[in-house]
C-alpha positions as CSV (number, residue, x, y, z in Angstrom):
1,M,-15.2,12.3,-2.5
2,A,-13.0,15.2,-3.5
3,E,-11.0,16.5,-0.5
4,P,-11.7,20.1,0.5
5,S,-9.0,22.7,0.5
6,R,-6.8,22.5,3.7
7,R,-7.2,26.3,4.2
8,R,-11.0,26.1,4.0
9,I,-11.1,23.2,6.5
10,L,-9.0,24.8,9.2
11,G,-9.9,28.4,8.8
12,L,-6.3,29.1,9.8
13,G,-4.6,29.2,6.5
14,L,-3.2,25.9,7.6
15,V,-4.0,22.2,7.1
16,A,-6.5,19.6,8.1
17,A,-5.7,16.0,7.4
18,A,-8.9,14.9,6.1
19,V,-9.4,12.0,3.9
20,T,-12.4,10.1,5.2
21,S,-15.5,12.3,5.2
22,C,-18.2,11.8,7.7
23,G,-20.6,10.8,5.0
24,T,-18.5,7.8,3.9
25,R,-17.3,5.9,6.9
26,H,-14.7,3.2,6.9
27,P,-15.4,0.0,9.0
28,G,4.8,38.5,31.8
29,T,8.4,40.2,31.4
30,V,10.2,39.1,28.4
31,P,13.9,38.4,28.9
32,Q,16.3,40.5,26.9
33,P,18.7,39.0,24.4
34,G,22.0,37.8,25.7
35,P,25.4,38.4,24.0
36,D,25.2,38.9,20.3
37,P,26.0,35.5,18.6
38,R,26.8,37.0,15.2
39,G,30.0,36.0,13.6
40,T,32.3,37.1,10.8
41,P,30.2,38.4,7.9
42,G,30.5,36.4,4.7
43,S,32.2,33.3,6.1
44,T,30.6,29.9,5.7
45,A,31.7,28.1,8.9
46,P,30.5,29.4,12.3
47,T,33.1,31.2,14.4
48,P,33.3,30.4,18.1
49,A,31.3,33.5,18.8
50,Q,28.5,32.1,16.8
51,R,28.3,28.9,18.8
52,A,26.4,28.1,21.9
53,D,28.3,26.8,24.9
54,P,29.3,23.2,24.1
55,K,28.6,22.3,27.8
56,D,25.0,23.4,27.3
57,D,22.5,21.0,28.8
58,A,18.7,21.2,29.3
59,P,18.6,22.9,32.8
60,D,21.2,25.5,31.7
61,E,19.4,26.0,28.4
62,Q,16.1,26.8,30.1
63,S,17.8,29.4,32.3
64,R,19.2,31.3,29.3
65,P,17.5,34.6,28.2
66,G,15.2,34.3,25.2
67,N,14.8,36.4,22.1
68,P,11.3,37.6,21.5
69,D,12.1,39.1,18.1
70,W,12.1,35.6,16.5
71,E,8.5,35.8,15.3
72,I,7.7,36.9,11.8
73,T,4.8,39.3,11.9
74,D,5.2,40.8,8.4
75,P,6.5,38.3,5.8
76,G,6.7,40.9,3.1
77,A,6.3,40.1,-0.6
78,P,5.6,36.5,-1.5
79,G,8.8,34.7,-2.6
80,A,11.0,37.6,-1.6
81,V,13.3,35.2,0.3
82,E,12.6,31.5,0.8
83,G,14.5,28.3,1.2
84,F,14.9,24.8,2.6
85,A,17.4,22.7,4.5
86,D,18.9,19.7,2.8
87,R,18.5,17.7,6.1
88,V,15.3,17.3,8.0
89,S,17.3,16.8,11.2
90,V,21.0,16.8,12.3
91,L,22.8,15.6,15.3
92,P,24.6,18.4,17.3
93,G,27.8,19.2,15.5
94,E,26.7,18.0,12.1
95,S,26.4,20.3,9.1
96,F,23.6,20.9,6.7
97,G,23.0,23.0,3.6
98,L,20.6,25.9,3.1
99,H,19.2,26.4,-0.4
100,V,17.8,29.9,-0.6
101,S,16.2,32.0,-3.3
102,T,16.0,35.8,-3.1
103,A,16.3,38.7,-5.4
104,A,18.0,40.7,-2.6
105,A,21.7,41.2,-2.9
106,A,22.2,39.6,0.5
107,F,20.2,38.0,3.4
108,T,20.7,37.2,7.1
109,V,20.0,33.7,8.5
110,S,19.3,33.4,12.3
111,A,18.9,30.0,14.0
112,Y,16.3,30.1,16.9
113,R,15.8,27.2,19.2
114,M,12.2,27.0,20.1
115,G,11.2,26.4,23.8
116,W,10.1,28.3,26.9
117,Y,12.8,30.8,28.0
118,G,10.6,32.5,30.5
119,G,7.8,32.8,27.9
120,A,9.9,34.2,25.1
121,R,9.5,30.9,23.2
122,A,12.8,31.1,21.4
123,R,16.5,31.7,21.8
124,L,19.0,32.9,19.2
125,V,21.7,30.3,18.9
126,W,23.5,31.4,15.8
127,R,23.4,34.1,13.1
128,R,25.1,34.8,9.8
129,E,24.7,38.2,8.1
130,H,25.4,39.4,4.6
131,V,25.1,36.0,2.9
132,P,25.1,36.7,-0.8
133,G,21.7,36.3,-2.4
134,G,20.6,35.0,-5.7
135,K,17.3,34.2,-7.4
136,Q,17.0,30.5,-8.0
137,A,15.4,28.9,-11.1
138,A,11.7,28.2,-11.3
139,P,10.7,24.7,-10.2
140,Q,9.9,22.0,-12.6
141,V,7.2,19.3,-12.3
142,D,7.7,15.6,-13.1
143,R,5.0,14.7,-15.6
144,T,4.4,11.2,-14.3
145,T,4.2,11.7,-10.5
146,R,3.5,15.5,-10.6
147,T,6.4,16.0,-8.1
148,V,7.7,19.6,-7.7
149,L,11.5,19.6,-8.3
150,T,13.7,22.7,-7.6
151,G,17.2,21.6,-8.4
152,W,18.5,24.6,-6.4
153,P,22.2,24.5,-5.6
154,R,23.4,25.0,-2.0
155,T,23.7,28.6,-0.9
156,L,25.3,28.2,2.5
157,T,26.8,25.4,4.6
158,V,25.9,25.6,8.3
159,D,27.8,23.8,11.0
160,T,26.1,23.1,14.4
161,P,28.8,22.6,17.1
162,G,27.3,23.6,20.4
163,W,23.8,23.8,19.2
164,P,21.5,22.2,21.9
165,E,19.2,19.5,20.9
166,G,15.7,20.8,20.1
167,A,13.3,22.2,17.5
168,Y,14.6,25.1,15.5
169,L,13.3,27.7,13.1
170,L,15.9,29.3,10.9
171,R,14.7,32.8,10.0
172,L,15.7,34.2,6.6
173,D,15.6,38.0,6.3
174,A,16.3,39.7,3.0
175,E,18.6,42.6,3.8
176,D,16.8,45.0,1.4
177,G,13.7,44.6,3.7
178,T,11.5,42.9,1.1
179,G,10.7,39.7,3.0
180,R,11.2,37.2,5.7
181,S,10.6,33.4,6.0
182,Y,11.4,30.4,8.1
183,V,13.1,27.1,7.5
184,P,12.3,24.3,10.1
185,L,15.0,22.0,11.4
186,T,15.4,19.5,14.2
187,V,18.7,19.1,16.1
188,R,17.9,15.6,17.2
189,S,19.0,13.5,20.2
190,A,21.3,10.5,19.7
191,S,19.8,8.8,22.7
192,T,16.3,9.0,24.2
193,A,16.8,6.8,27.3
194,D,14.8,8.0,30.4
195,R,13.5,11.0,28.4
196,T,10.2,12.1,26.9
197,V,10.6,12.2,23.2
198,V,9.1,15.0,21.1
199,M,8.6,13.4,17.8
200,S,8.0,16.0,15.1
201,A,6.0,15.1,12.0
202,P,7.7,16.6,8.9
203,A,6.3,13.9,6.6
204,T,2.8,15.3,7.3
205,W,3.9,18.9,6.9
206,Q,5.3,17.9,3.5
207,A,2.1,16.0,2.4
208,Y,0.2,19.3,2.7
209,N,2.8,21.5,1.2
210,E,1.6,23.2,-1.9
211,W,4.7,25.1,-2.8
212,G,5.1,25.0,-6.5
213,G,1.4,24.2,-7.0
214,Y,1.2,20.6,-5.9
215,S,0.7,18.6,-2.7
216,L,-0.4,15.0,-1.9
217,Y,-3.9,16.5,-1.9
218,N,-4.1,19.2,-4.6
219,G,-2.8,20.2,-8.0
220,P,-3.6,23.1,-10.2
221,T,-7.2,22.1,-10.5
222,G,-7.6,22.0,-6.7
223,G,-8.6,18.3,-6.6
224,L,-7.2,14.8,-6.3
225,A,-6.9,14.1,-10.0
226,T,-3.9,16.4,-10.4
227,R,-2.3,15.9,-7.0
228,S,1.3,14.8,-6.5
229,L,1.9,11.1,-5.9
230,R,5.3,11.8,-4.4
231,V,6.5,15.0,-2.7
232,V,10.0,16.0,-1.7
233,F,11.7,18.0,1.1
234,D,13.8,19.8,-1.6
235,R,11.5,22.8,-1.6
236,P,10.3,25.5,0.8
237,Y,7.0,25.2,2.7
238,D,4.2,27.4,1.4
239,Y,2.3,28.1,4.7
240,D,3.0,29.8,8.0
241,H,5.8,31.8,6.4
242,G,7.7,28.6,5.7
243,A,7.4,27.0,9.1
244,G,5.4,24.0,8.0
245,L,2.8,22.9,10.6
246,F,5.2,23.4,13.4
247,L,3.9,26.7,14.9
248,V,0.3,25.6,15.2
249,Y,0.6,21.8,15.9
250,E,3.9,21.5,17.7
251,A,5.4,24.7,19.2
252,P,2.8,25.1,22.0
253,L,3.6,21.6,23.3
254,V,7.3,22.2,23.1
255,A,6.9,25.3,25.2
256,L,4.8,23.6,27.8
257,A,7.1,20.5,28.1
258,E,10.2,22.7,28.5
259,R,8.4,24.9,31.0
260,L,7.7,21.7,33.1
261,G,11.5,21.0,33.1
262,L,11.0,17.4,31.9
263,P,14.0,15.5,30.5
264,L,13.3,15.8,26.8
265,A,14.7,14.3,23.6
266,Y,14.0,15.6,20.1
267,T,13.6,13.6,16.9
268,T,11.3,13.2,13.9
269,G,9.2,10.4,12.6
270,I,11.7,9.9,9.8
271,D,14.5,9.3,12.2
272,V,12.4,6.9,14.2
273,A,11.7,5.0,11.0
274,R,15.4,4.8,10.1
275,E,16.8,3.9,13.5
276,P,15.2,0.8,15.1
277,G,16.8,1.3,18.5
278,L,16.3,5.1,18.8
279,L,13.4,4.8,21.3
280,R,15.1,2.2,23.5
281,G,14.5,3.1,27.1
282,A,12.5,6.2,26.4
283,S,10.0,7.2,29.1
284,A,7.4,8.4,26.7
285,V,6.9,9.3,23.0
286,L,4.8,12.3,22.0
287,S,2.9,12.4,18.7
288,L,1.8,16.0,18.3
289,G,-1.3,17.8,16.9
290,H,-1.2,16.5,13.3
291,D,0.8,13.4,12.6
292,E,-1.0,11.6,9.8
293,Y,1.7,10.2,7.6
294,W,3.8,7.3,8.9
295,S,5.9,4.6,7.3
296,P,5.4,1.0,8.4
297,E,8.9,1.1,9.9
298,Q,8.0,4.1,12.1
299,R,4.9,2.4,13.3
300,A,6.7,-0.8,14.1
301,H,9.4,1.0,16.1
302,V,6.9,3.0,18.1
303,T,4.9,-0.1,18.8
304,A,8.0,-2.0,19.9
305,A,8.8,0.8,22.3
306,R,5.3,0.7,23.7
307,D,5.6,-3.0,24.2
308,A,8.8,-2.5,26.0
309,G,7.2,-0.1,28.5
310,T,7.5,3.3,26.8
311,N,4.4,5.4,27.2
312,L,2.7,6.9,24.2
313,A,0.7,10.2,24.0
314,I,-1.3,11.1,20.9
315,L,-1.9,14.8,21.3
316,G,-4.0,15.2,18.2
317,A,-6.2,13.2,15.9
318,N,-5.9,11.4,12.6
319,C,-2.5,10.0,13.7
320,C,-0.8,7.2,11.8
321,F,-3.6,7.1,9.1
322,R,-1.6,7.2,5.8
323,R,1.0,4.6,5.1
324,V,4.0,6.0,3.2
325,R,7.6,5.1,2.2
326,F,10.6,7.3,2.1
327,E,12.9,7.4,-0.9
328,P,16.1,9.5,-1.7
329,T,16.6,12.6,-3.8
330,E,19.9,13.8,-5.2
331,L,20.3,15.7,-1.9
332,G,20.2,12.6,0.3
333,P,18.2,9.7,1.8
334,D,14.6,9.9,3.0
335,R,13.9,13.2,1.1
336,T,10.8,11.9,-0.8
337,V,7.4,11.0,0.8
338,V,5.7,8.5,-1.5
339,C,1.9,8.0,-1.0
340,Y,-0.2,6.9,-4.0
341,K,-3.3,6.5,-1.9
342,D,-6.1,5.2,-4.1
343,A,-3.8,5.2,-7.0
344,W,-1.7,2.4,-5.5
345,A,-2.0,0.4,-8.7
346,Q,0.2,3.0,-10.4
347,D,3.0,2.8,-7.8
348,P,6.1,1.1,-9.1
349,G,6.7,-0.1,-5.5
350,R,3.8,-2.5,-6.1
351,Q,5.9,-4.5,-8.5
352,T,8.8,-4.7,-6.0
353,G,6.9,-5.8,-3.0
354,S,6.9,-2.6,-1.1
355,P,4.1,-2.1,1.4
356,A,1.1,-0.4,-0.1
357,T,1.1,3.4,0.1
358,T,-2.5,3.5,1.0
359,D,-4.3,4.1,4.3
360,F,-3.2,1.7,7.1
361,R,-6.7,0.4,7.4
362,A,-6.9,-0.3,3.7
363,G,-5.5,-3.3,1.8
364,P,-3.3,-4.8,0.8
365,G,-2.0,-5.5,4.2
366,A,-4.7,-3.7,6.2
367,D,-3.6,-2.8,9.7
368,P,-5.9,-0.2,11.3
369,E,-4.1,2.3,13.5
370,S,-6.4,1.6,16.5
371,S,-4.4,-1.5,17.4
372,M,-1.6,0.9,18.5
373,L,-3.5,4.0,19.5
374,G,-6.7,2.6,21.0
375,V,-8.7,5.1,19.0
376,I,-9.4,5.3,15.3
377,Y,-9.9,8.3,13.0
378,D,-13.6,8.7,12.3
379,G,-14.0,11.7,10.0
380,Y,-14.2,15.5,9.4
381,P,-15.2,18.2,9.5
382,V,-16.6,18.9,12.9
383,D,-16.7,21.7,15.4
384,A,-18.2,20.6,18.7
385,P,-17.9,21.0,22.5
386,Y,-15.5,18.7,24.4
387,V,-17.5,16.9,27.1
388,V,-15.8,15.4,30.2
389,T,-17.4,12.1,31.3
390,S,-14.9,10.8,33.9
391,P,-13.9,13.9,36.0
392,D,-12.3,11.7,38.7
393,H,-9.7,10.2,36.2
394,W,-6.1,11.1,37.1
395,A,-5.7,13.1,33.9
396,F,-8.3,15.6,35.2
397,E,-6.7,15.7,38.7
398,G,-6.7,19.2,40.3
399,M,-9.4,20.7,38.1
400,G,-12.5,20.2,40.1
401,L,-14.6,19.3,37.1
402,A,-18.0,17.7,37.1
403,A,-19.3,15.1,34.8
404,G,-20.7,16.8,31.7
405,A,-18.4,19.8,31.9
406,S,-18.3,21.2,28.4
407,F,-15.8,23.3,26.5
408,P,-17.0,24.8,23.2
409,H,-15.1,24.3,19.9
410,L,-12.4,22.1,21.3
411,V,-13.4,19.1,19.2
412,G,-12.4,19.6,15.6
413,V,-11.7,19.7,12.8
414,E,-10.9,16.0,12.7
415,Y,-11.6,13.6,15.5
416,D,-11.0,10.1,16.7
417,R,-13.1,7.7,18.7
418,V,-13.0,4.2,20.2
419,D,-14.7,1.8,17.8
420,T,-14.5,-2.0,18.6
421,A,-15.4,-2.8,14.9
422,F,-11.6,-2.2,14.6
423,P,-8.8,-3.9,16.6
424,T,-9.1,-2.2,20.1
425,P,-6.6,-2.9,22.9
426,R,-8.2,-3.5,26.3
427,P,-8.5,-2.4,29.0
428,I,-9.4,1.0,27.6
429,E,-11.0,3.9,29.4
430,V,-13.0,6.7,27.8
431,I,-12.6,9.8,29.9
432,A,-14.2,12.4,27.6
433,H,-17.1,11.3,25.2
434,S,-18.1,14.3,23.1
435,P,-21.1,14.1,20.8
436,V,-20.5,15.2,17.2
437,V,-22.6,15.4,14.0
438,C,-20.4,15.1,11.0
439,E,-22.2,15.7,7.7
440,G,-25.4,14.5,9.2
441,R,-24.0,11.4,10.9
442,P,-24.1,11.3,14.7
443,S,-20.9,10.1,16.4
444,H,-18.5,10.8,19.2
445,S,-15.0,12.1,19.8
446,D,-13.3,10.2,22.5
447,T,-10.3,11.0,24.8
448,A,-9.1,7.5,25.8
449,Y,-6.5,5.9,27.9
450,H,-5.4,2.3,27.7
451,T,-2.6,0.2,29.2
452,V,-0.7,-2.8,27.8
453,P,1.0,-5.8,29.4
454,S,4.4,-4.0,29.3
455,G,3.0,-1.4,31.7
456,A,3.0,1.3,29.2
457,G,0.1,3.8,29.1
458,V,-1.3,5.2,25.9
459,F,-3.2,8.5,26.0
460,A,-5.1,9.8,23.0
461,S,-6.8,13.2,23.0
462,G,-9.3,12.5,20.2
463,T,-9.2,16.0,18.7
464,M,-6.8,17.6,16.3
465,R,-7.2,21.0,18.2
466,W,-5.5,19.7,21.4
467,V,-2.0,21.2,20.9
468,E,-3.1,24.6,19.5
469,T,-5.5,24.9,22.4
470,L,-2.5,25.1,24.7
471,D,-2.2,28.7,23.4
472,A,-5.8,29.6,24.1
473,H,-5.8,32.4,26.6
474,G,-9.1,34.3,26.2
475,P,-12.1,34.9,23.9
476,G,-11.2,34.1,20.4
477,G,-8.5,31.8,21.7
478,G,-5.4,34.1,21.8
479,K,-3.1,32.4,19.3
480,A,-5.6,29.5,18.9
481,D,-8.5,30.0,16.6
482,H,-12.1,28.6,16.2
483,G,-13.5,30.6,19.2
484,I,-11.7,28.3,21.7
485,D,-11.7,30.2,25.0
486,S,-9.4,30.4,28.1
487,R,-11.4,27.7,30.0
488,A,-10.6,25.2,27.3
489,G,-7.0,26.3,27.3
490,D,-6.8,25.9,31.1
491,V,-8.2,22.3,30.9
492,V,-6.0,21.2,28.0
493,R,-2.9,22.6,29.7
494,R,-3.7,20.9,33.0
495,V,-4.5,17.5,31.4
496,T,-1.4,17.7,29.3
497,E,0.8,18.5,32.3
498,N,-0.7,15.6,34.3
499,V,-0.1,13.2,31.4
500,L,3.4,14.3,30.8
501,R,4.4,14.2,34.4
502,V,2.9,10.7,34.9
503,F,4.4,9.4,31.7
504,A,7.9,10.8,32.4
505,A,8.0,8.8,35.7
506,G,7.9,5.4,34.0
507,P,5.4,2.9,32.7
508,A,2.1,4.5,33.6
509,G,0.1,1.3,33.7
510,R,2.0,0.1,36.7
511,T,0.8,3.1,38.8
512,H,-2.2,4.2,36.9
513,P,-3.9,1.1,35.3
514,A,-6.7,1.7,32.9
515,R,-10.2,0.7,34.1
516,D,-12.2,-0.5,31.1
517,N,-15.5,1.3,30.8
518,L,-16.6,0.7,27.2
519,A,-19.7,-1.2,28.4
520,A,-20.9,1.8,30.3
521,V,-19.9,4.3,27.6
522,Y,-21.0,2.5,24.5
523,G,-23.2,-0.3,25.8
524,T,-20.9,-3.0,24.5
525,A,-19.1,-5.9,26.1
């Protein structure tokens, strides 16, 4: 069926992953800013005053004052200032280019590291003022693949010595006051050993990006027939003021994990795909709220880490559903996300033996995501209460919940379940079993936990709203939406804290083995 608009599905002006419909089922006080990190106006390389302390490490980083002025509340006129980075991620000290379009004579770029900072959520690490502006050319569209191409030249080179590892938003401010926007960037970790890995999902952000009129879902007609078959990172993001899906589906988790003081590493799914040994020795890997588009290489490397004892937390739904490959653009490697979906026969990769850019559960080479996750994507759209069925499970420890405790609107808009019609690792334990009705079809959303022979534990929330609910602080949800209330926010925060702490301590299956309960939950052996 035709896939609905991402904005209509979420009701947030953001995305929903959706592909499989339910009707067609597949088998306090805010710290004040510290010293001004601005450097010499008009220069292209950061001066020492612009750099963070090179001796910076995680404990020192969290004690630094934050900068609450990072957030864009008034973006101004559409297209007043917008841009992209020519690297999805960099190692500390590496440089990247900013490609910016603005009619303003000059703009300011500020690099904010996202985290906790006593609740301020971000710290200003670097700033450059009075960067000369210029309006870039209108994008072009490749007629064969309907790929939006900018061809914008580099506006500014940014070096990153002393930038701490982490998730960043670069804020662009037109100096004539006409507009503001973000550019996301990860300053990634070279090693993940003994750390919990925050694995951002820029491939999924790009899949839904309609800047220039096309995404992997929609074209000018609003339907599949005119969608892109390939999308590139060489363009701005068109939603959440250019932040991609980071602010809704990732930033709340980053804040919580940093508040807990866990040893963290930062990377992206693209980096995991490219570097086979990147996850070696990691305590845990976190897949955040919406992480739909994976390459086979990323999946293989995450699975290998799990099978070597690295825990895996899926804090969303519809994870690892689309199978993609990454190709270069003129700006560098892995800048194109290729996903022909049901148009696989048109993919030139088919003739060269590349894996099919279809769903993982679809042929050729079907490999349902449940073999890694324990749960499998079951459909959309739903809006349903989250129902606790195993309140004595360690994930719910310290909450005093009773069986049947229910939290309205927490399940949605997409959901996962355990379904033994697909490959399902055992033992697996369903700890929340939430009834849903999706386009007339009764089903369930499951929060599940399974363990594997390596000792690794795998936790899957079963609902896409998990990470955004971390920001639910009252009626209407605070920063969360959908009517999610503070009760749900409290439960999701506590469960997430329990899971992260247990997972950071080592292979969870050795201390917290799963106790298979599918016979009791589903009435199956």
